[in-house]
N, C-alpha and C positions, 0 to 999 in steps of 0.2 A: 330301630328294627332293621333297616336296610344294612346298617353296618354289621350287625350280628349275622345276617344272612351271608354277606360277602365273606366274613371270616370263616363261616362254616364251609363255604364252597372252596376255600383255598386248600392247598396241600397241607398235610399235617407235618409239623416240624418235630423231630425226635428231641431236639435240644429244649424245646419249649413245652414239653409235656408236663402237665400238672396232675392229671388223673388217669393217664394212660393214653393209648394202649402200650403196655409193657409186655414183653415176652416173659415167660415164667422165670427164666434164669435171671432176668433183670430185676424182677420183683424181689427175688430172694436176696440178691446182692444189695439192693436198695434198702431192704429191711434189716440188714445186718449192721455191723459196726461202721462207724463213720470212717474208719481207717481200712475198710475193705474195698477191693476193686482190682482191676486189671493193670498190671505194671506197664509203665512207659518210661524208658530212660531219657533223661534230659542232660545228663552229665556222667562222669565216671562213677561216682557213688551216689548219685542223686536221681530220684525217680518221682513221677507223679502217678496218680491212680485215676483210672477211668471207671465210672459206674456202669457204663454200657460199652461193649466192644465196638459199637458203631459210631461213637462220638469221641471228640478229642478229650484228653485228660483235663481234670479240674485244674485250671491255671492259678487258682487262688491259694493253693497249698502244695508243698513238696516235702519229700522225705529224704533224709540223709542216712545212708546205710553204713553200718560199721564194716571194718575191713574184713572181718571173718564171716560175713553173712552174704550169701549169693542168692539172687532171685533172677528169673528169666523174663525177658521182654514178653508181654502178653500173658504172663502167668497170673492166675487168680489167687490173691493172697489176702490175709488180714494181718496188719501190723499191730504190735504192741509198741506204742511210741510215747515219748515225753515231749512236752512243749505246749503251745508253740512259742517260738521266738518270731520276730517280725523282720522281714527284709524289705526295706523301703525301695520302691522302684522309681518314685518321682515325688517331688515337693512343689506345691504352688509357689510361684515367685513371691518372696517376702513373707513366707509362712514357715513355721516349724512343724506343722501338722501334715503328715503324709496324705496324699489323695489317692495313692496307688501303692499297695504293699502286698507281700506274699507271706503266708504263714509257713514256717519251716519247723518240721518235727524231726527229732532224733529217734531212729528206730532201735529198739532194744531186742526184739525178737520177731519172728515171722511164723505164721501158721498158713500152710498151703491148703487151699480149699479146692474141693472137687466142684466142677461146674454143675449146678443143679439143672436138670433138663426135664421139667414137667411138660407134658404134651400140651399143645395149644388147644384152645377151645374148639376150633373147627376140626373135623376129620378131613381126610384127603378129598373125598367126593364133594363135601360141602365147600371146601376151598375152591375146587374147580368150578363149581356152579357160581359162586360169588364173584369170581374173576370176570365173568361175562354176563353179569346181571343186567347190564345196560345194552345187551345185544340179543335181540330176538333171533332164535335159531343159530346162535353162536356155536353151539356144540356141533351142528351140522358141518360147519367149516373147520372144526377142530380149533377154534379160537381159544377155547379153554385150555387146550394142551399147549399151544404155542405161547400164549401169554404167561401161563404158569411157569414154563421152562425159562422164559426170559426173566421173570421176577425172582425165581429161586436161584438162577445162575448155576455155576459149578465152580468148585475151588481150583486153584492152581495145583497141578500135579506134575509128575514126571512126563506125562503125555503132552502137556502144553499149558499156556496161560489160562487163567480163570475167565469165566463168562460165556454167554451164549449169544451168537450172532444170528440175525434173521433178515430176510428180505420180505417186505410187504407187497401184496398183490391186491388191488381193488378191481374186482370185476362185477361189482354190484350195480353199477350205473347210478348210484346215489351220489348227490353232490357232497363234497367234503368228507367222504367216508374215511379217508386216511387221517384227516385232522381229528375226526371223532374217535378214531382208534387211539391216537396219541392221547387225547383228552381222557379217555376212559382208563388208560393205563396210568397216566399221571395222577388220577384221582386217588388211587390207593398206593401211590409211591411216595414215601416220605421225602420232603423237599431236599434233605441232605443227599439222597440217592439220585436226584435228577440234576445234579451239578458235579463238577470234579470232586471225587472223594477217594481217599487212599484205600478204603476197604472195599466198597462196591458202588458202582454207578450204573444207571440205565440211560443210554443215550439214543435219541432219534436223529438219524443222519439224513439231511436234506441237501447239503451243499458240500462242495469240495473242502471248504474251510472246516466244516464240522468233522469230516473224515480225517483231515490232516491233523487237527488238534488231538483227536482221540488216538490216532495212530502213534503220535509222539508220546502220549502218556503211557500207552501200553508198552511200546518199545523201550521206554525209559524206566519201566518198573514203577511208575508213579501211582498206579492203581492195581490192586491185587486181583479184583474181578471186575470186568467191564462187559456188561451185556449191551447190545446195540441193535438197532432196527433200521435198515435202509428204507427210506420212504421214496427213493428214486431207484430205478432199475440199475443194476450193476453190470458192467461189461465182464463176461466170464473170463476173458483173456487177461484181466487185470483185477485181482482181488487183493487189495491192500489189507483188508481185514476179512477173514473167512466167514462164510455163512454155514450155519449148522441146522437151522429149521426155517421153514417158510411160515409166514403169517398171511392168511388168505381171507379176504372178504368176498364172498360169492353168493351164498344164500342168506347170510346174516344181514340184519338191518339194525341201525342204531336206535335205541329207545332210552332216553334219559330217565330211568326209573328212580335213580338217586343221584344227587349231586354232592353228597356228603361222604367223606372218606369212611371206609368200613374198618373199624378198629380190629375186628377179628381177622380180616385178610392181612392187615399190617402185622399183627402178632404172629400169624402163621409164617409170613415172609421172614420176619426176624428170627424165628425159631429155625427155619430152614437155612438161612444164611450162616447161622452159627455152626451148623453141622459141617464137618469136614470129613466126608467119607473116605475111608482108606481103600486104595485100589492096589491089589497085589500083582506081582509079576505074572502069576498064572492068569489072572483076569485080563491083563494087557495082551497076553498071547492069544486068548480066546477072542478078544475083540478084533485083533488084526486078522485072524483066520476067517472071521465072520463077515468082514466088510465086503469082500468080493462076491460071496454067495448072496448076500442081502441085496446088493445092487442088481444082480441078475434076476432075483425073485421080484424085486420091486418093479423094474421096468426093463426087461430084456429087449423089448421092441424099440427102446429109445437109445440104444447104445450108440447109434450114429449121430445123435443130436447134441453130443457134448453136454449132457446134463451133469452139472458139477455140484459137488458138496465137499465140505472139508473132510479130510481123511479121519479126523478125530471126532466127527459129528456123533457117532454112536456112543463113544466113550463119554462125551459131554452130556448127552441126553441121559445116559445111565446114571451119571453122578448127580444130575439135577433131580432125577427120579428118586434117588436115595434120600434127598432132602424132602421131596414131596411125601414119601412114605416113612420118613423118620428113621432111616437106616444109617448106621454109623460105618458100615463096611459094604462095598460093592460085592454082591453075591450073584448066584445063578439066576435067581428070581428077578432081580433088577436088570440084569443083562438081557433076559428074555423079554421083559417089558419094554426095554429101550428098543429092541429089535421090532416089536409090534408097533410102537409109536413111530419109529423111523419109517416103516413101510406105509403106514397110514398117511403121514405127513408128506412123504415124497411121491406118492402116487398123485396127490394134488399138484405138487410142484412140477412133475414131469408133464402132466396134462397142460398146465398153463404155459410152461415154457414152449411147448410144441405148438400150441394153437392160438395163444393170445398175446404173448409179450415178446418184446425184443429189447436187448440190453441197451442202456445208454439214455433211455427216456423215462417218462413217468410210468408208473405201474398202474395207472388208472385208464381204463378204456372209456372212450367217450360214447355216451348213448345217442349222440346226435350226429355221429360220423356218417358220411355218405358211403363209406366203404362198408363191406359186409358187417352187419351189426349183431351177429350172434354173440351171446355172452353178456347181455345186460338183463333188462327186465323180463325178457321172454324165455329165459333159460329154465330148464326143468331140472329137478334134483338128480335124475338118472342120465342126463345127456352126456356128461363126461364119462360115465361108465361105458355107455354104448360107443362113444367116440374112441375111447381107449381100446376097446376090443377090436374095432375096425382097424385102428393103427397097428395093433399086434398082428392081425392077420396079414396085412400088406407088408409091414416092415420086418416082422420076425419070420413068419412062415413063407413069405415070398409070393403070396397070392396077388393076382392082378385086381381082383375084387373079392370082397367077403360076402357070402350069401346070407340071406335072411334066415335060412334054416340053420346055418352055422352060428349066427348070433344068438338065436333062440336056445340052441344047445349049450353054448358056452356060458350064457347068462341065466340059465334056467333057475339057479338057486339064489339069484340076486335080484332079478328084474322080471316082472310079468310080461307076457306077450304084448298086452295093451300098452304098457309103459315103454316097451322097446319101440313100438310103432309111433307113439307120440314123440319120443325123442328123435327118431329118424326124421319125422316131419320137420321138427324145429331145426335140426342139423342141416337138412337139405335147403330149407328156406333161408337159413342164415348164411349159407355159403361155406360151411365147414365140411360138407360131404357131398359127393355127386353119386347119382344112382343110374342104373340102366336096367333093361329087360323088365319094364313095368314095376320098378321098385323092388326087385328081388336081389340085386347085386349092388354093393356099395364100396366106395373107396374114399379116403380123405383127400381134401384139396391140399396139395403139397405146399403151396406157397400162401397159405392163409395167414395174412398179417394185417389185422385192422390197424388203422392209423391211431396213434396214441396222443394223448394230451401232453403238453410240456415241451 
């Protein structure tokens, strides 16, 4: 019994699947001819076939192509073949019986197959919910968005290498929150994707050695798509691998509802990873024009704080969203959605960089610090909204102090008066804001930097 449970709790291996989960296109190829699969060249006229685009080819058999027949690498085909003959690879000492051999087939003709793309069982909204099933209030921190983007990645394009990079922030005050984040992502990540993989891999970076190894693989073209998540703060003056989205634990709390991989989440990821959305020159031009305007709209008050993001962040988010919504081409709708997601995620990012974190250390704030302790278990859900507006008034408009009346007016559609007052109380008590004139004028503490663990 204990052995069975431990097996269930382990990551699922795509190679060892017996009854799934398979993506729809895998199921159709598996159910077709034994000589169908994706082409992988091993010699001038010799190929092997893969039953899944995410696994190595079947090493037990190979096919010899005639001189007048051409197929492309990674093309989905069905061969008409004769054979097999047997190519002995090794013989036990003193024996005439091979213990290792390969079946070799001679190809007579080829049928090119279109890749079947039946939709996965989950729809987009269900997939987002399932990705954070082990996180209470995960949607409040947009964990569903950031995790989904990293799992679905984005393909290599003319804009740049494939993959989504992220920086994790833990401001929850909970012990081991970042370890729990990694565990919850790994749960629904096939084991082949959590180690070096030429097609796609998801890496958590905690040490310089982790970063150096992945950087070598990306620079050398050894991996087509690499998503990665920094679990340590990164110095903005030195970004060896760029960041595209933040991953934030703020209101969310870990709750292990399930310890078993979700086959529907894995199927959705495989479906998404197979899509390679096309991005036109026109779309590239629109993305480039949009970047400057979006930065200003996202956080004009923070322009002096060197808030950094990769210049390709919006394009990468848009391509990942194409996979999330099952789109084969980047269009206006996906670009608009990427803009919305970018703004939501980077408002969080700007707030945290300004008020809670400093590069080079852990991104976990200690709840036992003797320094100002705002930002752990006493935080309120509207505190950052109020603090952001105070920062805007001082840093963008140039006010010495922001008035209570101004806050109420600016936030009237987002936060009630009672919630504003509650947030101001916590911000002042926590040392993030100072007030004067009987609590009617406010400004941020400019050098508010809690000590960090690590």
